[in-house]
HTML snippet that shows the backbone in 3Dmol.js (N, CA, C, O; Angstrom):
<script src="https://3Dmol.org/build/3Dmol-min.js"></script>
<div id="view" style="width:600px;height:400px;position:relative"></div>
<script>
const pdb = `
ATOM      1  N   MET A   1      14.124 -13.925 -34.454  1.00  0.00           N
ATOM      2  CA  MET A   1      12.749 -13.705 -33.962  1.00  0.00           C
ATOM      3  C   MET A   1      12.462 -14.241 -32.599  1.00  0.00           C
ATOM      4  O   MET A   1      11.890 -13.631 -31.696  1.00  0.00           O
ATOM      5  N   ARG A   2      12.935 -15.469 -32.562  1.00  0.00           N
ATOM      6  CA  ARG A   2      12.659 -16.154 -31.113  1.00  0.00           C
ATOM      7  C   ARG A   2      13.358 -15.548 -29.957  1.00  0.00           C
ATOM      8  O   ARG A   2      12.882 -15.570 -28.822  1.00  0.00           O
ATOM      9  N   THR A   3      14.617 -14.947 -30.293  1.00  0.00           N
ATOM     10  CA  THR A   3      15.310 -14.133 -29.212  1.00  0.00           C
ATOM     11  C   THR A   3      14.576 -12.744 -29.029  1.00  0.00           C
ATOM     12  O   THR A   3      14.544 -12.336 -27.868  1.00  0.00           O
ATOM     13  N   ARG A   4      14.087 -12.094 -29.828  1.00  0.00           N
ATOM     14  CA  ARG A   4      13.197 -10.950 -29.562  1.00  0.00           C
ATOM     15  C   ARG A   4      12.068 -11.273 -28.656  1.00  0.00           C
ATOM     16  O   ARG A   4      11.807 -10.625 -27.642  1.00  0.00           O
ATOM     17  N   THR A   5      11.419 -12.299 -29.070  1.00  0.00           N
ATOM     18  CA  THR A   5      10.065 -12.702 -28.198  1.00  0.00           C
ATOM     19  C   THR A   5      10.562 -12.948 -26.689  1.00  0.00           C
ATOM     20  O   THR A   5      10.005 -12.459 -25.706  1.00  0.00           O
ATOM     21  N   VAL A   6      11.743 -13.815 -26.649  1.00  0.00           N
ATOM     22  CA  VAL A   6      12.119 -14.088 -25.281  1.00  0.00           C
ATOM     23  C   VAL A   6      12.426 -12.754 -24.517  1.00  0.00           C
ATOM     24  O   VAL A   6      12.006 -12.566 -23.375  1.00  0.00           O
ATOM     25  N   LEU A   7      13.196 -11.817 -25.218  1.00  0.00           N
ATOM     26  CA  LEU A   7      13.563 -10.715 -24.720  1.00  0.00           C
ATOM     27  C   LEU A   7      12.311  -9.717 -24.280  1.00  0.00           C
ATOM     28  O   LEU A   7      12.303  -9.020 -23.266  1.00  0.00           O
ATOM     29  N   GLN A   8      11.376  -9.796 -25.158  1.00  0.00           N
ATOM     30  CA  GLN A   8      10.119  -9.052 -24.810  1.00  0.00           C
ATOM     31  C   GLN A   8       9.451  -9.637 -23.580  1.00  0.00           C
ATOM     32  O   GLN A   8       9.105  -8.902 -22.655  1.00  0.00           O
ATOM     33  N   ALA A   9       9.275 -10.889 -23.557  1.00  0.00           N
ATOM     34  CA  ALA A   9       8.676 -11.626 -22.395  1.00  0.00           C
ATOM     35  C   ALA A   9       9.367 -11.219 -21.128  1.00  0.00           C
ATOM     36  O   ALA A   9       8.757 -10.938 -20.095  1.00  0.00           O
ATOM     37  N   THR A  10      10.667 -11.201 -21.259  1.00  0.00           N
ATOM     38  CA  THR A  10      11.607 -10.985 -19.946  1.00  0.00           C
ATOM     39  C   THR A  10      11.335  -9.642 -19.462  1.00  0.00           C
ATOM     40  O   THR A  10      11.199  -9.396 -18.263  1.00  0.00           O
ATOM     41  N   ILE A  11      11.248  -8.692 -20.468  1.00  0.00           N
ATOM     42  CA  ILE A  11      10.939  -7.205 -20.083  1.00  0.00           C
ATOM     43  C   ILE A  11       9.629  -7.211 -19.469  1.00  0.00           C
ATOM     44  O   ILE A  11       9.515  -6.709 -18.351  1.00  0.00           O
ATOM     45  N   LEU A  12       8.713  -7.668 -20.000  1.00  0.00           N
ATOM     46  CA  LEU A  12       7.252  -7.698 -19.465  1.00  0.00           C
ATOM     47  C   LEU A  12       7.198  -8.237 -18.049  1.00  0.00           C
ATOM     48  O   LEU A  12       6.601  -7.609 -17.175  1.00  0.00           O
ATOM     49  N   LEU A  13       7.824  -9.415 -17.797  1.00  0.00           N
ATOM     50  CA  LEU A  13       7.859  -9.881 -16.421  1.00  0.00           C
ATOM     51  C   LEU A  13       8.654  -9.116 -15.541  1.00  0.00           C
ATOM     52  O   LEU A  13       8.330  -9.205 -14.357  1.00  0.00           O
ATOM     53  N   ALA A  14       9.652  -8.356 -15.827  1.00  0.00           N
ATOM     54  CA  ALA A  14      10.338  -7.532 -15.033  1.00  0.00           C
ATOM     55  C   ALA A  14       9.375  -6.243 -14.546  1.00  0.00           C
ATOM     56  O   ALA A  14       9.297  -5.838 -13.386  1.00  0.00           O
ATOM     57  N   ILE A  15       8.723  -5.742 -15.605  1.00  0.00           N
ATOM     58  CA  ILE A  15       7.802  -4.679 -15.465  1.00  0.00           C
ATOM     59  C   ILE A  15       6.795  -5.175 -14.345  1.00  0.00           C
ATOM     60  O   ILE A  15       6.702  -4.654 -13.234  1.00  0.00           O
ATOM     61  N   ALA A  16       6.078  -6.222 -14.780  1.00  0.00           N
ATOM     62  CA  ALA A  16       4.988  -6.908 -13.841  1.00  0.00           C
ATOM     63  C   ALA A  16       5.347  -7.144 -12.407  1.00  0.00           C
ATOM     64  O   ALA A  16       4.584  -6.887 -11.476  1.00  0.00           O
ATOM     65  N   SER A  17       6.726  -7.722 -12.258  1.00  0.00           N
ATOM     66  CA  SER A  17       7.187  -7.887 -10.863  1.00  0.00           C
ATOM     67  C   SER A  17       7.231  -6.510 -10.036  1.00  0.00           C
ATOM     68  O   SER A  17       7.003  -6.446  -8.828  1.00  0.00           O
ATOM     69  N   VAL A  18       7.545  -5.461 -10.825  1.00  0.00           N
ATOM     70  CA  VAL A  18       7.648  -4.201  -9.933  1.00  0.00           C
ATOM     71  C   VAL A  18       6.319  -3.655  -9.618  1.00  0.00           C
ATOM     72  O   VAL A  18       6.214  -2.861  -8.684  1.00  0.00           O
ATOM     73  N   TRP A  19       5.183  -4.045 -10.387  1.00  0.00           N
ATOM     74  CA  TRP A  19       3.880  -3.730  -9.864  1.00  0.00           C
ATOM     75  C   TRP A  19       3.255  -4.629  -9.289  1.00  0.00           C
ATOM     76  O   TRP A  19       2.050  -4.439  -9.121  1.00  0.00           O
ATOM     77  N   SER A  20       3.808  -5.775  -8.848  1.00  0.00           N
ATOM     78  CA  SER A  20       3.035  -6.842  -8.448  1.00  0.00           C
ATOM     79  C   SER A  20       2.542  -6.658  -7.016  1.00  0.00           C
ATOM     80  O   SER A  20       3.229  -5.947  -6.283  1.00  0.00           O
ATOM     81  N   PRO A  21       1.493  -7.184  -6.560  1.00  0.00           N
ATOM     82  CA  PRO A  21       1.036  -6.981  -5.124  1.00  0.00           C
ATOM     83  C   PRO A  21       1.964  -7.722  -4.216  1.00  0.00           C
ATOM     84  O   PRO A  21       1.816  -7.565  -3.004  1.00  0.00           O
ATOM     85  N   ALA A  22       2.872  -8.484  -4.648  1.00  0.00           N
ATOM     86  CA  ALA A  22       3.962  -9.105  -3.837  1.00  0.00           C
ATOM     87  C   ALA A  22       4.701  -8.125  -3.104  1.00  0.00           C
ATOM     88  O   ALA A  22       5.165  -8.407  -1.999  1.00  0.00           O
ATOM     89  N   HIS A  23       4.873  -6.842  -3.693  1.00  0.00           N
ATOM     90  CA  HIS A  23       5.639  -5.955  -2.989  1.00  0.00           C
ATOM     91  C   HIS A  23       4.706  -4.993  -2.055  1.00  0.00           C
ATOM     92  O   HIS A  23       5.158  -3.941  -1.602  1.00  0.00           O
ATOM     93  N   ALA A  24       3.614  -5.350  -1.846  1.00  0.00           N
ATOM     94  CA  ALA A  24       2.628  -4.637  -0.870  1.00  0.00           C
ATOM     95  C   ALA A  24       3.306  -4.674   0.449  1.00  0.00           C
ATOM     96  O   ALA A  24       4.096  -5.572   0.739  1.00  0.00           O
ATOM     97  N   LEU A  25       2.996  -3.686   1.260  1.00  0.00           N
ATOM     98  CA  LEU A  25       3.493  -3.607   2.686  1.00  0.00           C
ATOM     99  C   LEU A  25       2.856  -4.742   3.529  1.00  0.00           C
ATOM    100  O   LEU A  25       1.716  -5.167   3.344  1.00  0.00           O
ATOM    101  N   THR A  26       3.622  -5.136   4.369  1.00  0.00           N
ATOM    102  CA  THR A  26       3.104  -6.074   5.422  1.00  0.00           C
ATOM    103  C   THR A  26       2.363  -5.216   6.380  1.00  0.00           C
ATOM    104  O   THR A  26       2.456  -3.989   6.377  1.00  0.00           O
ATOM    105  N   GLN A  27       1.571  -5.946   7.259  1.00  0.00           N
ATOM    106  CA  GLN A  27       0.845  -5.090   8.210  1.00  0.00           C
ATOM    107  C   GLN A  27       1.635  -4.251   9.122  1.00  0.00           C
ATOM    108  O   GLN A  27       1.203  -3.142   9.435  1.00  0.00           O
ATOM    109  N   GLU A  28       2.888  -4.737   9.628  1.00  0.00           N
ATOM    110  CA  GLU A  28       3.757  -4.095  10.464  1.00  0.00           C
ATOM    111  C   GLU A  28       4.354  -2.978   9.772  1.00  0.00           C
ATOM    112  O   GLU A  28       4.522  -1.935  10.405  1.00  0.00           O
ATOM    113  N   GLU A  29       4.728  -3.056   8.457  1.00  0.00           N
ATOM    114  CA  GLU A  29       5.248  -1.995   7.744  1.00  0.00           C
ATOM    115  C   GLU A  29       4.102  -0.916   7.467  1.00  0.00           C
ATOM    116  O   GLU A  29       4.394   0.280   7.465  1.00  0.00           O
ATOM    117  N   LEU A  30       2.898  -1.315   7.251  1.00  0.00           N
ATOM    118  CA  LEU A  30       1.873  -0.376   7.132  1.00  0.00           C
ATOM    119  C   LEU A  30       1.688   0.493   8.244  1.00  0.00           C
ATOM    120  O   LEU A  30       1.596   1.712   8.095  1.00  0.00           O
ATOM    121  N   VAL A  31       1.615  -0.189   9.581  1.00  0.00           N
ATOM    122  CA  VAL A  31       1.384   0.465  10.756  1.00  0.00           C
ATOM    123  C   VAL A  31       2.610   1.447  10.969  1.00  0.00           C
ATOM    124  O   VAL A  31       2.404   2.564  11.444  1.00  0.00           O
ATOM    125  N   ALA A  32       3.874   1.036  10.622  1.00  0.00           N
ATOM    126  CA  ALA A  32       5.062   2.019  10.877  1.00  0.00           C
ATOM    127  C   ALA A  32       4.803   3.075   9.864  1.00  0.00           C
ATOM    128  O   ALA A  32       5.054   4.205  10.284  1.00  0.00           O
ATOM    129  N   LYS A  33       4.419   3.018   8.786  1.00  0.00           N
ATOM    130  CA  LYS A  33       4.288   4.057   7.789  1.00  0.00           C
ATOM    131  C   LYS A  33       3.238   5.016   8.210  1.00  0.00           C
ATOM    132  O   LYS A  33       3.404   6.214   7.981  1.00  0.00           O
ATOM    133  N   ILE A  34       2.091   4.555   8.851  1.00  0.00           N
ATOM    134  CA  ILE A  34       0.950   5.427   9.350  1.00  0.00           C
ATOM    135  C   ILE A  34       1.463   6.087  10.586  1.00  0.00           C
ATOM    136  O   ILE A  34       1.123   7.244  10.831  1.00  0.00           O
ATOM    137  N   GLN A  35       2.274   5.418  11.393  1.00  0.00           N
ATOM    138  CA  GLN A  35       2.800   6.088  12.676  1.00  0.00           C
ATOM    139  C   GLN A  35       3.857   7.275  12.230  1.00  0.00           C
ATOM    140  O   GLN A  35       3.874   8.393  12.745  1.00  0.00           O
ATOM    141  N   ALA A  36       4.669   6.862  11.257  1.00  0.00           N
ATOM    142  CA  ALA A  36       5.697   7.843  10.825  1.00  0.00           C
ATOM    143  C   ALA A  36       4.945   9.081  10.285  1.00  0.00           C
ATOM    144  O   ALA A  36       5.535  10.161  10.271  1.00  0.00           O
ATOM    145  N   ALA A  37       3.756   8.987   9.868  1.00  0.00           N
ATOM    146  CA  ALA A  37       3.131  10.206   9.349  1.00  0.00           C
ATOM    147  C   ALA A  37       2.306  10.933  10.510  1.00  0.00           C
ATOM    148  O   ALA A  37       1.494  11.825  10.260  1.00  0.00           O
ATOM    149  N   GLY A  38       2.548  10.534  11.639  1.00  0.00           N
ATOM    150  CA  GLY A  38       1.952  11.211  12.746  1.00  0.00           C
ATOM    151  C   GLY A  38       0.743  10.669  13.359  1.00  0.00           C
ATOM    152  O   GLY A  38       0.119  11.320  14.197  1.00  0.00           O
ATOM    153  N   TYR A  39       0.403   9.557  12.996  1.00  0.00           N
ATOM    154  CA  TYR A  39      -0.875   8.877  13.675  1.00  0.00           C
ATOM    155  C   TYR A  39      -0.435   7.984  14.748  1.00  0.00           C
ATOM    156  O   TYR A  39       0.727   7.581  14.816  1.00  0.00           O
ATOM    157  N   SER A  40      -1.417   7.646  15.649  1.00  0.00           N
ATOM    158  CA  SER A  40      -1.081   6.756  16.640  1.00  0.00           C
ATOM    159  C   SER A  40      -2.248   5.747  16.903  1.00  0.00           C
ATOM    160  O   SER A  40      -3.328   5.991  16.365  1.00  0.00           O
ATOM    161  N   GLN A  41      -2.131   4.754  17.603  1.00  0.00           N
ATOM    162  CA  GLN A  41      -3.192   3.877  17.930  1.00  0.00           C
ATOM    163  C   GLN A  41      -3.882   3.192  16.706  1.00  0.00           C
ATOM    164  O   GLN A  41      -5.101   3.062  16.601  1.00  0.00           O
ATOM    165  N   VAL A  42      -3.022   2.800  15.860  1.00  0.00           N
ATOM    166  CA  VAL A  42      -3.503   2.240  14.586  1.00  0.00           C
ATOM    167  C   VAL A  42      -4.239   0.922  14.802  1.00  0.00           C
ATOM    168  O   VAL A  42      -3.712   0.087  15.537  1.00  0.00           O
ATOM    169  N   SER A  43      -5.248   0.700  14.306  1.00  0.00           N
ATOM    170  CA  SER A  43      -6.191  -0.466  14.460  1.00  0.00           C
ATOM    171  C   SER A  43      -7.125  -0.807  13.312  1.00  0.00           C
ATOM    172  O   SER A  43      -7.229  -0.097  12.312  1.00  0.00           O
ATOM    173  N   ASP A  44      -7.744  -1.844  13.495  1.00  0.00           N
ATOM    174  CA  ASP A  44      -8.799  -2.241  12.465  1.00  0.00           C
ATOM    175  C   ASP A  44      -8.474  -2.063  11.021  1.00  0.00           C
ATOM    176  O   ASP A  44      -9.181  -1.375  10.284  1.00  0.00           O
ATOM    177  N   ILE A  45      -7.439  -2.665  10.634  1.00  0.00           N
ATOM    178  CA  ILE A  45      -6.781  -2.628   9.280  1.00  0.00           C
ATOM    179  C   ILE A  45      -7.629  -3.701   8.478  1.00  0.00           C
ATOM    180  O   ILE A  45      -7.839  -4.850   8.866  1.00  0.00           O
ATOM    181  N   LYS A  46      -8.092  -3.125   7.272  1.00  0.00           N
ATOM    182  CA  LYS A  46      -8.918  -3.951   6.483  1.00  0.00           C
ATOM    183  C   LYS A  46      -8.522  -3.612   4.914  1.00  0.00           C
ATOM    184  O   LYS A  46      -8.297  -2.446   4.590  1.00  0.00           O
ATOM    185  N   SER A  47      -8.459  -4.512   4.115  1.00  0.00           N
ATOM    186  CA  SER A  47      -8.155  -4.359   2.634  1.00  0.00           C
ATOM    187  C   SER A  47      -9.644  -4.061   2.037  1.00  0.00           C
ATOM    188  O   SER A  47     -10.592  -4.789   2.330  1.00  0.00           O
ATOM    189  N   THR A  48      -9.765  -3.009   1.237  1.00  0.00           N
ATOM    190  CA  THR A  48     -11.036  -2.787   0.578  1.00  0.00           C
ATOM    191  C   THR A  48     -10.840  -2.301  -0.916  1.00  0.00           C
ATOM    192  O   THR A  48      -9.709  -2.042  -1.328  1.00  0.00           O
ATOM    193  N   ALA A  49     -11.810  -2.197  -1.611  1.00  0.00           N
ATOM    194  CA  ALA A  49     -11.763  -1.884  -2.946  1.00  0.00           C
ATOM    195  C   ALA A  49     -10.792  -0.591  -3.168  1.00  0.00           C
ATOM    196  O   ALA A  49      -9.921  -0.564  -4.038  1.00  0.00           O
ATOM    197  N   GLU A  50     -11.049   0.421  -2.308  1.00  0.00           N
ATOM    198  CA  GLU A  50     -10.448   1.646  -2.553  1.00  0.00           C
ATOM    199  C   GLU A  50      -8.996   1.718  -1.859  1.00  0.00           C
ATOM    200  O   GLU A  50      -8.389   2.788  -1.862  1.00  0.00           O
ATOM    201  N   GLY A  51      -8.445   0.560  -1.262  1.00  0.00           N
ATOM    202  CA  GLY A  51      -7.095   0.504  -0.695  1.00  0.00           C
ATOM    203  C   GLY A  51      -7.394  -0.105   0.735  1.00  0.00           C
ATOM    204  O   GLY A  51      -8.425  -0.672   1.096  1.00  0.00           O
ATOM    205  N   THR A  52      -6.305   0.134   1.424  1.00  0.00           N
ATOM    206  CA  THR A  52      -6.148  -0.486   2.752  1.00  0.00           C
ATOM    207  C   THR A  52      -6.749   0.679   3.785  1.00  0.00           C
ATOM    208  O   THR A  52      -6.219   1.788   3.857  1.00  0.00           O
ATOM    209  N   THR A  53      -7.863   0.321   4.541  1.00  0.00           N
ATOM    210  CA  THR A  53      -8.319   1.200   5.617  1.00  0.00           C
ATOM    211  C   THR A  53      -7.801   0.845   6.979  1.00  0.00           C
ATOM    212  O   THR A  53      -7.441  -0.282   7.319  1.00  0.00           O
ATOM    213  N   ALA A  54      -7.801   1.916   7.718  1.00  0.00           N
ATOM    214  CA  ALA A  54      -7.367   1.707   9.146  1.00  0.00           C
ATOM    215  C   ALA A  54      -7.956   2.803   9.958  1.00  0.00           C
ATOM    216  O   ALA A  54      -8.251   3.872   9.423  1.00  0.00           O
ATOM    217  N   LYS A  55      -8.153   2.574  11.304  1.00  0.00           N
ATOM    218  CA  LYS A  55      -8.540   3.575  12.225  1.00  0.00           C
ATOM    219  C   LYS A  55      -7.287   3.970  12.955  1.00  0.00           C
ATOM    220  O   LYS A  55      -6.405   3.156  13.229  1.00  0.00           O
ATOM    221  N   ALA A  56      -7.237   5.288  13.269  1.00  0.00           N
ATOM    222  CA  ALA A  56      -6.033   5.688  14.037  1.00  0.00           C
ATOM    223  C   ALA A  56      -6.445   6.913  14.785  1.00  0.00           C
ATOM    224  O   ALA A  56      -7.593   7.326  14.618  1.00  0.00           O
ATOM    225  N   MET A  57      -5.607   7.555  15.616  1.00  0.00           N
ATOM    226  CA  MET A  57      -5.814   8.790  16.248  1.00  0.00           C
ATOM    227  C   MET A  57      -4.577   9.851  15.671  1.00  0.00           C
ATOM    228  O   MET A  57      -3.432   9.561  15.326  1.00  0.00           O
ATOM    229  N   LYS A  58      -5.168  11.007  15.700  1.00  0.00           N
ATOM    230  CA  LYS A  58      -4.179  12.078  15.316  1.00  0.00           C
ATOM    231  C   LYS A  58      -4.641  13.408  16.024  1.00  0.00           C
ATOM    232  O   LYS A  58      -5.769  13.884  15.892  1.00  0.00           O
ATOM    233  N   ASN A  59      -3.749  13.887  16.702  1.00  0.00           N
ATOM    234  CA  ASN A  59      -4.048  15.108  17.617  1.00  0.00           C
ATOM    235  C   ASN A  59      -5.276  14.894  18.637  1.00  0.00           C
ATOM    236  O   ASN A  59      -6.117  15.746  18.924  1.00  0.00           O
ATOM    237  N   GLY A  60      -5.206  13.647  19.097  1.00  0.00           N
ATOM    238  CA  GLY A  60      -6.304  13.293  20.093  1.00  0.00           C
ATOM    239  C   GLY A  60      -7.731  13.005  19.548  1.00  0.00           C
ATOM    240  O   GLY A  60      -8.707  12.780  20.264  1.00  0.00           O
ATOM    241  N   LYS A  61      -7.729  13.041  18.190  1.00  0.00           N
ATOM    242  CA  LYS A  61      -9.034  12.790  17.516  1.00  0.00           C
ATOM    243  C   LYS A  61      -8.996  11.548  16.715  1.00  0.00           C
ATOM    244  O   LYS A  61      -8.003  11.262  16.045  1.00  0.00           O
ATOM    245  N   PRO A  62     -10.107  10.764  16.769  1.00  0.00           N
ATOM    246  CA  PRO A  62     -10.186   9.432  15.869  1.00  0.00           C
ATOM    247  C   PRO A  62     -10.224   9.815  14.409  1.00  0.00           C
ATOM    248  O   PRO A  62     -10.933  10.763  14.073  1.00  0.00           O
ATOM    249  N   VAL A  63      -9.493   9.129  13.489  1.00  0.00           N
ATOM    250  CA  VAL A  63      -9.553   9.353  12.187  1.00  0.00           C
ATOM    251  C   VAL A  63      -9.733   7.859  11.527  1.00  0.00           C
ATOM    252  O   VAL A  63      -9.392   6.826  12.102  1.00  0.00           O
ATOM    253  N   THR A  64     -10.304   7.919  10.273  1.00  0.00           N
ATOM    254  CA  THR A  64     -10.282   6.736   9.456  1.00  0.00           C
ATOM    255  C   THR A  64      -9.435   6.979   8.288  1.00  0.00           C
ATOM    256  O   THR A  64      -9.715   7.945   7.579  1.00  0.00           O
ATOM    257  N   LEU A  65      -8.459   6.250   7.995  1.00  0.00           N
ATOM    258  CA  LEU A  65      -7.439   6.428   6.914  1.00  0.00           C
ATOM    259  C   LEU A  65      -7.616   5.407   5.765  1.00  0.00           C
ATOM    260  O   LEU A  65      -8.120   4.301   5.959  1.00  0.00           O
ATOM    261  N   VAL A  66      -7.196   5.816   4.609  1.00  0.00           N
ATOM    262  CA  VAL A  66      -7.211   4.982   3.386  1.00  0.00           C
ATOM    263  C   VAL A  66      -5.646   5.040   2.950  1.00  0.00           C
ATOM    264  O   VAL A  66      -5.050   6.114   2.868  1.00  0.00           O
ATOM    265  N   VAL A  67      -5.161   4.048   2.734  1.00  0.00           N
ATOM    266  CA  VAL A  67      -3.748   3.979   2.161  1.00  0.00           C
ATOM    267  C   VAL A  67      -3.979   3.275   0.703  1.00  0.00           C
ATOM    268  O   VAL A  67      -4.349   2.105   0.606  1.00  0.00           O
ATOM    269  N   ASP A  68      -3.731   4.081  -0.366  1.00  0.00           N
ATOM    270  CA  ASP A  68      -3.977   3.583  -1.615  1.00  0.00           C
ATOM    271  C   ASP A  68      -2.797   2.784  -2.113  1.00  0.00           C
ATOM    272  O   ASP A  68      -1.804   2.616  -1.405  1.00  0.00           O
ATOM    273  N   SER A  69      -2.914   2.259  -3.412  1.00  0.00           N
ATOM    274  CA  SER A  69      -1.772   1.323  -3.973  1.00  0.00           C
ATOM    275  C   SER A  69      -0.688   1.916  -4.107  1.00  0.00           C
ATOM    276  O   SER A  69       0.265   1.182  -4.367  1.00  0.00           O
ATOM    277  N   SER A  70      -0.440   3.255  -4.001  1.00  0.00           N
ATOM    278  CA  SER A  70       0.854   3.878  -4.358  1.00  0.00           C
ATOM    279  C   SER A  70       1.416   4.244  -2.870  1.00  0.00           C
ATOM    280  O   SER A  70       2.503   4.811  -2.762  1.00  0.00           O
ATOM    281  N   GLY A  71       0.682   3.920  -1.799  1.00  0.00           N
ATOM    282  CA  GLY A  71       1.159   4.274  -0.524  1.00  0.00           C
ATOM    283  C   GLY A  71       0.883   5.495   0.056  1.00  0.00           C
ATOM    284  O   GLY A  71       1.457   5.776   1.107  1.00  0.00           O
ATOM    285  N   GLN A  72      -0.005   6.379  -0.513  1.00  0.00           N
ATOM    286  CA  GLN A  72      -0.444   7.579  -0.074  1.00  0.00           C
ATOM    287  C   GLN A  72      -1.601   7.355   0.937  1.00  0.00           C
ATOM    288  O   GLN A  72      -2.610   6.686   0.716  1.00  0.00           O
ATOM    289  N   ILE A  73      -1.297   8.018   2.083  1.00  0.00           N
ATOM    290  CA  ILE A  73      -2.257   7.966   3.246  1.00  0.00           C
ATOM    291  C   ILE A  73      -3.109   9.166   3.308  1.00  0.00           C
ATOM    292  O   ILE A  73      -2.680  10.279   3.612  1.00  0.00           O
ATOM    293  N   LYS A  74      -4.372   8.890   2.998  1.00  0.00           N
ATOM    294  CA  LYS A  74      -5.370   9.952   3.155  1.00  0.00           C
ATOM    295  C   LYS A  74      -6.597   9.746   4.173  1.00  0.00           C
ATOM    296  O   LYS A  74      -7.143   8.648   4.286  1.00  0.00           O
ATOM    297  N   GLU A  75      -6.960  10.786   4.846  1.00  0.00           N
ATOM    298  CA  GLU A  75      -8.092  10.750   5.772  1.00  0.00           C
ATOM    299  C   GLU A  75      -9.328  10.625   5.073  1.00  0.00           C
ATOM    300  O   GLU A  75      -9.564  11.319   4.084  1.00  0.00           O
ATOM    301  N   ARG A  76     -10.197   9.718   5.557  1.00  0.00           N
ATOM    302  CA  ARG A  76     -11.560   9.647   5.027  1.00  0.00           C
ATOM    303  C   ARG A  76     -12.483  10.369   5.673  1.00  0.00           C
ATOM    304  O   ARG A  76     -12.527  10.239   6.896  1.00  0.00           O
ATOM    305  N   ASN A  77     -13.340  11.205   5.072  1.00  0.00           N
ATOM    306  CA  ASN A  77     -14.338  12.085   5.677  1.00  0.00           C
ATOM    307  C   ASN A  77     -15.601  11.311   6.209  1.00  0.00           C
ATOM    308  O   ASN A  77     -16.523  11.927   6.744  1.00  0.00           O
TER     309      ASN A  77
END
`;
const viewer = $3Dmol.createViewer("view");
viewer.addModel(pdb, "pdb");
viewer.setStyle({}, {cartoon: {color: "spectrum"}});
viewer.zoomTo();
viewer.render();
</script>
């Protein structure tokens, strides 16, 4: 019984570590990801309830971006 409990705890810790915020992007990695998506002049990066927001330029126009917890980049209207 004790072995099973230890095994379950180990599995839960392994799963938690995959979803842990410790795997969040650094600011430099976030900027690189946004630039790789075609944006430039990335600035004003902030953590918010909806994700990480940033200001950037795309096709000569200013945009506000939201990067969610799964790493998806979306333009905010």
